[in-house]
C-alpha positions as CSV (number, residue, x, y, z in Angstrom):
1,M,-9.1,-12.0,34.0
2,R,-8.1,-14.8,32.9
3,R,-10.7,-16.2,30.4
4,T,-10.7,-12.4,28.9
5,L,-6.9,-12.7,28.6
6,I,-7.6,-15.9,26.7
7,A,-10.3,-14.7,24.8
8,T,-7.8,-11.5,23.7
9,I,-4.9,-14.1,23.0
10,L,-7.3,-16.0,20.0
11,V,-8.8,-12.8,18.8
12,A,-5.1,-11.6,18.1
13,L,-4.0,-14.7,16.3
14,A,-7.4,-15.0,14.3
15,T,-7.1,-11.8,13.1
16,T,-3.2,-12.5,12.1
17,A,-4.0,-15.4,10.3
18,L,-7.5,-13.4,8.2
19,A,-4.9,-10.3,7.7
20,N,-2.1,-13.2,6.3
21,D,-5.1,-14.9,3.9
22,R,-6.0,-11.6,2.6
23,E,-2.4,-10.8,1.7
24,Q,-2.4,-14.3,0.0
25,E,-4.7,-13.8,-2.0
26,L,-4.2,-10.6,-2.6
27,S,-0.4,-12.0,-4.1
28,K,-2.0,-14.5,-6.1
29,A,-4.3,-12.6,-8.2
30,L,-2.4,-9.9,-8.8
31,A,0.9,-11.9,-10.0
32,Y,-0.2,-10.3,-13.2
33,L,1.9,-7.9,-12.5
34,R,5.1,-8.9,-11.9
35,T,4.9,-11.2,-14.9
36,S,3.1,-9.1,-18.1
37,V,3.1,-5.7,-17.1
38,D,6.8,-4.8,-18.6
39,E,7.5,-1.7,-17.1
40,V,6.9,-3.3,-13.4
41,A,10.3,-3.1,-11.2
42,W,9.0,-4.7,-7.8
43,V,5.4,-5.9,-5.5
44,K,5.4,-5.1,-2.7
45,F,2.3,-6.4,-0.1
46,E,1.0,-5.7,3.2
47,R,-1.9,-6.9,4.2
48,N,-5.1,-5.3,2.4
49,N,-2.5,-3.0,0.7
50,A,-0.1,-3.8,-3.1
51,H,2.9,-1.0,-3.9
52,V,4.0,-1.5,-7.6
53,G,7.5,0.3,-8.5
54,L,7.7,1.0,-12.2
55,K,10.8,1.9,-14.3
56,E,8.5,3.5,-16.5
57,R,5.1,5.2,-16.8
58,P,2.2,2.8,-19.3
59,S,0.2,5.4,-20.7
60,D,-2.5,3.2,-19.5
61,L,-1.8,3.8,-16.0
62,R,-5.1,5.0,-14.5
63,L,-6.8,2.0,-15.7
64,L,-4.0,-0.5,-14.7
65,C,-4.2,0.7,-11.4
66,A,-7.9,0.6,-11.5
67,T,-8.1,-3.0,-12.8
68,A,-5.8,-3.6,-10.1
69,A,-7.3,-2.1,-7.1
70,M,-10.7,-4.1,-8.0
71,N,-8.6,-7.7,-9.2
72,G,-7.9,-7.5,-5.3
73,N,-10.7,-6.3,-4.1
74,R,-12.5,-10.0,-5.3
75,A,-10.1,-11.7,-5.0
76,M,-9.9,-10.6,-1.2
77,D,-13.6,-9.7,-1.0
78,F,-12.0,-6.3,1.5
79,G,-11.4,-3.3,0.3
80,C,-7.7,-3.2,-1.9
81,H,-5.8,0.1,-1.8
82,V,-3.1,0.2,-4.6
83,W,-0.2,2.1,-5.2
84,F,2.7,3.2,-8.3
85,Y,5.8,4.7,-7.1
86,D,8.7,5.6,-9.9
87,T,11.6,3.5,-9.3
88,S,14.0,6.9,-9.7
89,R,12.2,8.1,-6.3
90,A,11.6,5.0,-4.9
91,A,14.3,2.0,-6.1
92,S,13.2,-0.7,-3.9
93,P,10.0,-1.5,-2.1
94,T,8.7,1.2,-0.1
95,T,5.5,1.3,1.6
96,N,5.9,5.4,1.6
97,V,3.1,6.2,0.2
98,D,3.9,10.0,0.1
99,L,6.5,8.6,-2.8
100,A,3.8,7.5,-4.7
101,F,2.4,9.0,-8.0
102,C,-0.7,7.6,-8.5
103,E,-3.4,5.6,-6.3
104,C,-6.5,3.6,-6.5
105,T,-8.9,2.3,-3.7
106,A,-11.7,0.0,-4.7
107,R,-14.5,-1.7,-1.9
108,Y,-18.0,-3.0,-2.7
109,G,-17.2,-4.5,-6.3
110,K,-15.5,-0.5,-7.3
111,V,-13.4,1.7,-7.5
112,Q,-14.1,4.7,-5.0
113,D,-11.0,6.1,-5.9
114,N,-8.0,6.7,-8.5
115,H,-5.8,9.1,-8.3
116,C,-2.8,9.8,-11.2
117,H,-0.3,12.2,-10.9
């Protein structure tokens, strides 16, 4: 029983460390969103997810979303989800994906979903 408990704790710690590493890699890979995209108001990272608030909608939003998802996927070697929010509806960093107006997912080196409205 004790060995099982110790093994479970070790697996949980390893999983948490891996999730933190992925989040850091995602943050590094998508740092350009904060610095190079004028329309971006805020970015929040959560595991393999990036939540991005926009001051205004860029004309190339679908491409921006797909590129961010692919960059995250390459950096983490893991599926990446990117959501874009209108800051008038989500004024601060949020993870409420129901407020998102654009969402992209990249897995296995390609964009699998790209839904913007």
